[in-house]
C-alpha positions in Angstrom: 270.4 41.7 186.3 273.3 41.7 183.8 275.1 44.7 182.5 277.1 44.4 179.3 278.6 46.4 176.4 279.3 50.1 175.8 275.6 51.0 176.0 275.4 49.7 179.6 272.5 47.4 178.6 270.8 45.9 181.7 268.6 42.9 181.3 267.3 40.0 183.3 267.9 36.3 182.7 264.3 35.9 181.5 264.8 38.8 179.0 268.0 37.2 177.8 266.2 33.9 177.3 263.2 35.4 175.5 265.3 37.5 173.1 267.6 34.5 172.3 264.6 32.3 171.6 262.9 35.0 169.4 266.0 35.1 167.2 265.5 31.5 166.2 262.3 32.4 164.4 262.8 33.4 160.8 260.6 35.8 158.8 257.9 34.0 156.9 257.9 30.8 159.0 254.6 29.2 160.1 254.9 28.8 163.9 252.6 26.8 166.2 252.9 28.7 169.5 252.4 27.5 173.1 251.2 29.8 175.9 253.7 31.5 178.3 257.3 31.9 177.5 257.0 30.6 173.9 254.2 33.1 173.2 256.4 35.9 174.5 259.3 35.0 172.3 257.2 34.4 169.2 255.5 37.8 169.5 258.8 39.5 170.1 260.0 38.0 166.9 256.9 39.2 165.1 257.3 42.7 166.5 261.0 42.9 165.6 263.0 41.0 162.9 260.2 38.7 161.6 257.1 40.8 160.9 255.7 38.2 158.4 256.0 35.2 160.7 252.6 33.4 160.8 251.6 32.6 164.4 249.0 29.8 165.0 247.5 29.0 168.4 245.8 25.8 169.3 242.4 27.4 169.5 242.3 27.9 165.7 243.6 31.4 165.3 245.7 31.7 162.1 248.0 34.6 161.5 247.2 36.3 164.7 248.9 39.6 165.7 247.9 40.2 169.4 248.7 43.6 170.9 249.1 41.9 174.3 250.2 38.5 175.4 247.3 36.0 175.7 246.5 34.5 179.1 245.4 31.3 177.4 244.7 29.8 173.9 241.1 31.0 174.4 242.0 34.7 174.9 239.7 36.8 172.7 242.6 39.0 171.7 243.9 36.1 169.5 240.7 35.8 167.5 240.2 39.5 167.2 243.6 40.0 165.6 243.8 36.8 163.5 243.6 36.6 159.7 241.1 33.8 160.2 239.8 31.4 162.9 239.3 27.7 162.1 238.1 24.8 164.1 240.6 23.0 166.4 240.3 19.7 164.4 241.3 21.7 161.3 244.3 23.2 163.0 245.6 19.8 163.9 244.6 17.7 160.9 245.1 20.2 158.0 247.8 22.5 159.4 249.9 20.4 161.8 249.5 16.8 160.6 249.4 18.1 157.1 253.0 19.2 157.3 252.2 23.0 157.1 253.9 24.0 160.4 257.5 25.0 160.1 258.3 25.3 163.8 256.6 24.5 167.1 257.4 26.6 170.2 257.0 24.6 173.4 257.7 24.7 177.1 257.3 22.1 179.8 257.9 21.3 183.5 260.6 18.8 182.8 263.0 18.0 180.0 265.6 15.1 179.9 268.9 14.5 178.3 267.3 13.3 175.1 264.8 16.2 174.7 261.7 14.4 175.9 259.2 16.8 177.6 256.9 16.3 180.6 253.9 18.4 181.3 251.7 15.7 182.8 252.8 14.5 186.3 255.7 14.8 188.7 256.2 11.3 190.3 254.4 8.2 189.2 251.4 8.5 186.9 249.2 6.4 189.2 250.2 8.3 192.4 251.7 11.6 191.3 253.3 14.0 193.7 252.1 16.9 191.5 249.5 16.8 188.7 250.5 19.2 186.0 248.3 21.0 183.5 248.6 18.2 180.9 249.5 17.6 177.3 247.1 19.9 175.4 248.4 20.0 171.8 252.1 19.6 172.7 252.4 15.9 171.8 251.1 16.5 168.3 253.3 19.6 167.9 256.4 17.7 169.0 255.6 14.9 166.6 254.6 16.7 163.5 256.1 20.2 163.4 259.1 20.6 161.1 261.2 21.4 164.1 260.6 22.3 167.8 262.1 25.1 169.8 261.9 24.5 173.6 262.0 27.2 176.2 262.3 26.7 180.0 264.2 27.8 183.0 267.2 25.7 183.8 267.4 24.0 187.2 267.9 20.5 188.6 264.1 20.0 189.0 263.3 20.8 185.3 266.5 19.4 183.7 266.3 15.8 184.8 268.1 12.7 183.6 264.8 11.0 182.7 261.4 12.7 182.7 258.8 11.2 185.0 256.4 10.9 182.1 256.9 11.4 178.3 254.2 13.9 177.4 256.0 15.0 174.2 258.6 12.9 172.5 262.1 14.2 171.8 264.5 11.5 170.8 263.2 8.6 172.9 263.9 7.3 176.4 267.4 6.2 175.4 268.1 8.5 172.5 267.1 5.9 170.0 265.6 8.5 167.7 262.3 9.7 166.4 260.9 6.3 165.3 258.2 7.4 162.9 257.5 10.9 164.2 257.4 13.2 161.2 259.2 16.3 162.4 262.9 16.8 163.2 262.1 17.1 166.9 263.7 19.6 169.3 266.5 21.4 167.4 267.3 23.9 170.2 266.6 24.3 173.9 266.9 27.9 175.2 267.1 28.5 178.9 267.8 31.4 181.2 271.5 30.2 181.4 272.3 29.2 177.8 271.5 27.2 174.6 271.5 23.5 174.1 271.3 21.4 170.9 271.0 17.7 170.4 274.1 15.8 169.3 273.6 14.7 165.7 274.6 11.1 166.5 273.7 10.4 170.2 270.8 12.9 170.3 272.0 13.9 173.8 271.5 17.6 174.6 274.8 19.5 174.5 275.5 23.0 175.9 276.6 25.1 172.9 276.3 28.6 174.3 276.1 30.3 177.7 274.5 33.7 178.2 276.6 36.7 179.2 277.6 36.5 182.9 276.8 32.8 183.1 279.6 30.2 183.7 279.8 26.6 182.5 279.8 25.5 186.1 276.4 27.2 186.7 274.9 25.4 183.7 276.3 22.1 184.8 275.1 22.6 188.4 271.6 23.4 187.1 271.4 20.0 185.2 270.6 16.6 186.8 272.8 14.7 184.4 276.4 14.9 183.3 275.9 17.8 180.9 278.0 17.6 177.7 279.7 20.9 176.8 280.5 21.8 173.2 283.9 22.9 172.0 284.3 25.7 171.4 281.6 27.0 173.7 280.1 30.2 172.5 278.7 33.2 174.5 275.2 34.3 173.4 274.8 37.8 171.8 273.2 40.1 174.4 269.9 41.8 173.7 270.0 45.0 171.7 268.4 48.1 173.1 265.7 47.8 170.4 264.9 44.2 171.4 264.7 45.1 175.1 262.5 48.2 174.4 260.1 46.1 172.2 259.9 43.3 174.7 259.3 45.6 177.7 256.7 47.6 175.8 254.8 44.4 175.0 254.9 43.2 178.6 253.9 46.7 179.9 250.8 46.7 177.5 250.0 43.2 178.7 250.2 44.1 182.4 248.1 47.2 181.9 245.4 45.4 180.0 245.2 42.6 182.5 245.0 44.9 185.4 242.1 46.7 183.8 240.2 43.4 183.4 241.2 42.1 186.8 243.0 39.1 185.2 
């Protein structure tokens, strides 16, 4: 837990990460949301500073406003609270590949120095040490969304020099660029330690901000490559009391609802 400021605000690293990520969503944007941490941040944005953000999930729910966080893209809460529900092919062909998605919100098991994401396997593809959940719609989101926000916890196992498998392209294995992919790729990576952005020339991820109470040395130690550090390095703005209250209420509603259903 971190304490900061005259209001003695206390928050966890995950809360800091979620609030920081939510702030990157602007009101009125059309956002393709992944399950888990991205869903948490996107719905926090909708419940706070971006009430008119349009949230789209892979299952075909457009403009959904869930009261609780979904367990999966097939959660009935998403359809119940959506403006409309369309087929999965329409979500991808008309909305995503048609250039109608402003921002994609993704997470992964691994990310490398050039923003490539892996959610397929740890180890070799033929003989993996761990078989992960897989791609889902992430490759198409990474390829076609106007920009991509990535959220994941920062440690040497997740921040690797080269991902074991490129599930979703960032800027290529050697930072060569997008090579025909429509969207701008990952514009920001938000972790429990800080914020990284790709260098405009080399495309290598650079630490541009650390969260309150986090040192540069901690961020470097949590990264499996020689992490570039921006100058000047900023310190992230801590969560406000209102942001924390909204996030905690959302998670409490979710926990209560899932306990009732046995989820």
